N, C-alpha and C positions, 0 to 999 in steps of 0.2 A: 824362085821369085823373091824379090827384094821385100824387106819388111815394110818399106814405105808404100808398096803396092797393096799389101794387106791392109794397112791403115787407110788407104784411099778407098778400098772397097767397103770397109766398115763405115767410113765417113759418108759415102754415098748412100748407104742403106739408112743410116741415122738421119740424114737430111730428108729422105723420102718419108720416114716415120714422123719427123717433126712437122712437115707440111701437112701430113694426114691428120695429126693431132690438132692442127689449127682449124679443121673443119668442124661444123656443128655436130654436137653429140647426137648419135642416133642408135648406138649400141650394137650394130651389126658389122662394123669394121672393128679391127682389133690390132693392138701391138702387144707383143709378148716377149719377155725375157725368160730364159731357162738355163738350167745347169744340170749336168748329169755325168754319168760315167760311160766309157766306151770299152769295147772289146773287138777283136778281129779274128777272122778265120786264119788258120795256118797257111803260110805262104810257101809253096814248093815251086821251084822253077829252075831252068837251066841258067848257069852262071859261067860266062866265058871270060877268062883273063888272057889278054893278048900282049905280045911284044915287050915283055920284061926280060931284057937280055943283059948278060954281063953281071948278074947279081952274085953268082958264086955263093960262098958261105956254107956252113954246115947244113947238110940235107938238101941243098939246092944244086941243080945243074947250072952251067954257065949260060944257058939259053932257055928261058922259060917262056914258051910261046904257045898260044892256042890251047890253053888248059880248059877242057870242057868239064865243068863241075856241076853239082846240083846244090842249090841252097835250100835249106829247110829251117824255118823258124816261125815263131808266133809273135806278132807285135805285142808289146806290153800294154796292159790296161792303162787308161789315162782319163783325164777329166775333159769334158766337152762343155762349151758354153755357146750361147747364140741368141738370135733375135728372130721373131716372126712378125710379118705385117700382112694382114689379109682382110678379106671381106666375104660375106655370104650374099648370094644373088637374090636379095629382097629389096623392096623399095627403101628400107632403112639402111641399105648398104652403101656402096661406093657412090658418092655424089648425089645420093638421094634419088637415083633413077627409079622410076615407077613403072617401067614397061615390062618387068619380068612376069611371066605367068606364075601362078601360085606354087606349082610343083618345083620351081627353081630354088625355093627356100632350102631344099635339101642339099644344095650344091654350092661350092664356093671355090675361092682361089686364095693362096697365100704364097709369099716368098719367104724363104728361110735361109738365114746366113749363120753358119756355125764355124767354130775354130777349135782345133785340138792339136796337142803335140802328138808326135808319132815316133816311136822307137821300136826297133826290132833287132834281134840278135839270133845267131844260129850257126851251125857248122856248115862248111863246104865239104861235100863228099864226092868221091870219084877218083879216077886216075889222074894224078897231078903231081908236078914237082913241088907244089906247095906243101905236100906231105913229106916228112923226113924220109930219106931213102933207105933208112935202116930201122929195124924194130927193136924195142927195148922191152924186157920183161916187166919193168915198172914204168908206168907212163909219167913219172915225175923224177926229177933229179934234185936232190936236196930239198924236197917239198915243193919244187916249182913245177907247175903243170905244163905239159906239152900241149899247147893250143894253137899251133900253126894251122892256118886254114879256117879259123873262126872269123865270122863277119859280124860287124855291128853297124848300126846306123841310127841317127836321130834327126828329127826335123819337125815339120808341122803340116797340117792340112786345113785349108779353108774351103768350105763347100757352100755355094750359093745355089739353092734349089728353087724350082718354080713348080708349085704343087697344085694339082687339081683335086679337090676334096669332096667327099660326100659324108653327110652326117644324119643322125636321127635323134629326136628329142623325147625324153621321158620326164614325167612329173611337171607338166605345164602349170602355170599359175598366172595371176593377173600381171605380175611384174615381168615374168619371162614366159610369154605365151608359147614359144617354141618348145620349152622344156628345160628344166635346170640341169639335167644330166644328159650330156650329148656325146655319145661315142662317135668316132669318125675314122675314116681311112683316107689316104691321099697317095697319089703317085705322080711323078713328073720327071722331067730332065733336070740336070744340075750341071754346073760348071765347077770342077774341082781343081783348085790350085794346091800343089804340093811341092815341098822342098825337102831334100835329104842330104845329110852329110855322112859319109861312110868311112869305115876303116876296115882293112883286112889284116889280121895278124899273120905275120910271115915267119916269126920265130917264137921263142919263149916269151911270155909276158910276165913280168915281175921278177926276173932274175937274169942270170948269165949262163952261157954254155961255152966251155972252153975259152973263156975270156971275151966272148962275143955278146954284146948287149942285146936285150930283147928288142923286137922291131915290129913296126906296123907300116902298112902302106895306106896313105890317106888320099882319097880321090877328091877332096874338097866338097863343096856344096853344089848340087844341081837341082833345077826346078822343072816341073812338068805341069802343063795345063791340059785338062781332058774333059770330055763330056762324060757324065756319070748318070747312073740310074738311081733315083731316090724313091723310097717307099716309106710311108709313115702310117702308124696306127696309134690311136690314143682315146682318152676319155676326158671330157671337159666338164667341170661342174661350175655352174653360174652361182657364185656366192650372192651377188646382187646383179642388177641389170648391167652394171658397168665393170664388174670385177669377176674374174674366173680363175680357177686353178686347173692346170692341164697336166695330166700324167701321160707321157707319150713314149713311143719306141720308134727308132729309126733303123733303116737299112740303106747302105750306100754301096754301090758297085762301080768300080772304075778300073781301067787298065793303063796306068801311066808308064812312061819309059824314061830312064835316066842313063846317061853315058858319062862315066868318070875317067879321069886321067890323073895319075900320080906316080911318084917314085918312092920306093921303099926307103925310109929314113936311114936305115942302117947301111944301105948300099947306094950311096949318092951318085956313084959313077954309072949306075944302071940307066938304060934308056927308059923313058916314060912308059908306064903300063896303062892300058885302057881296059876297062871292064864295063859291061852293060847290065843293067838291072831292069827287068820287065815284069814287075809283080802284078798280081791280080788282087786288088783290094776289095775285101768284103767286110765292111765295117758295120758293127751293131752298137747301138747305144740306147740307154734309157734315161729319161730326164724329167724333171719336174719344173713346170713353168707357172708364172703368174702373168695374167693378161689384163689389159685395160680395154674396154669396149666403148666405142664412140660413134 
């Protein structure tokens, strides 16, 4: 996905938030900004490299085709930031609608837009011509590590979630009748935009072997748009009627797909190679937010 598309999504979200802020203050709609850290479950999946022929070189055959490998790696922790815009189903909520029954005050809806960088790295294992065809007692030559078959990627993920929430209130008072302390849970669908730029190491990295320079195959950048599952839990404290602090935790699940095509930079005469990545993303994050209620 192009960066301008990401900016357009954020722009749309901010426009909706600004329109909502223009409404009369009633304290049961809110807009929130948050910042936190993310982690992700280990990714294990089949990784197939096809149609890289004529490469030759040390440890390679002249026709590398249909290499069925396994990728195993853990995405790096990173920083996540985002915005929420929501309402609770009370007469002080969206547009001042007064037709909700009293029990609806425990339920609400919000939309959540988040952005994070995404990097992962790990080895490719299995029977493959990407592994050197001979073994050495020492995995290094002159201190240079043999890491043919290593895979790295970097990119970003933008997730727009549509959350149906339930809450409960503790410590009510005259200013916040529902309760100043409000734990909540939420679940809903999300649209996940992701982009990855990948590299596969095909020779030594950081040195030479028999006069042959180290080498990588780059597949460029590919994007994927997918429906995801979003689950949140958190606890909100109402500092005043119009300002709150929100400590929350997120879980996001999606199955994107990327198809890359590239040529090993060391063997420019080779045919283009294609490889496909079908990871399962299980993303976890914790964040602290500040909200304005209107």
